[in-house]
N, C-alpha and C positions, 0 to 999 in steps of 0.2 A: 088149502093149507095157507096159513098166514106166513108171510116171509119174515125172516129174522132181521130186525132193524139193526142190531149190532153187526151182523155179517154184511148187511147192505152198506152200512156207513164205514165200517172199519176193516172189513175184509177177513175177519176171523170169527169163529163160532163163539157163542155165549154159553153160559152154564146150562141153559135150558134147550139148546139146539138138539133136536132128535126126539124130544118129548112128544110132539104131535104125531110124528111118524110112528113112534113106538106105541102110542095109544091106538092108532089106527090098525097097526099090526095085531095088537091084542084083541081088538074087536073082530078081526078076521080069523082069530084063533091061531095066529102064528107067534107062539110064545118065545121060541128061540130067536126069531128075527127081532122081536120086541126087545129082548135082552141085549142083543148086539147093537141095536140102534140107540138105546138109552139104558145103561145098566142099573140106574137108580129107579127104574119104573116099578119093580116089585116092592122094594122097601117103601116107596111113596104110596103105593096102593094099600099096603098093610097099615101104614100110618093113617091114611085117610079113613080106612075102615075102623081103626081103633078110636079115632077122634069122634066119628059119627056114633059108634056104639056107646062110647062113654057119655054122650049127651043124653041117651035114653036109659042106659043101664050102667050103674057104677059098679063095675066088677073089681075084684080085689087086685090091687097093684096097678090100677088103670093109669095113674100118673107116671109111675116108673116105666110102664110099658110104652106110653106115648113118648116119654123122654128118651128111652133107649132107641125106639124106632126113628125119632128125630135125628139123633146123633148118627145112626147108621145111614139114614137117607142123605144127610149133609155130607158125610164122609164119602159116600158113593158118588154124589154129584161132583164134589171137588176132585176126587180121584179120576173120574171120567174126564173132567175138564182138563186136568193136567196132562193126562195121557194124550188127549187130542192136541194140546199145544205142543207137546214134545214130538208127536208124529208129524207135525207140519214141517 
């Protein structure tokens, strides 16, 4: 695992802390653990899937879907970060 430069230098988590561990838990089939490690993992995976699919197949409302998933992902990332900061 790559160490978090932000945590090493400043002593607190960045907005992406937990993403690597969450992806590793997903690869091992531990879906609940992945959600606890980084709650934005599932919206981010849906967003990545929608972006890749839209490159090959332009489905109806693909731009609205990508925009909606982007907003949900960003909201989940920010909410997770704020909860981590408050819990410190």
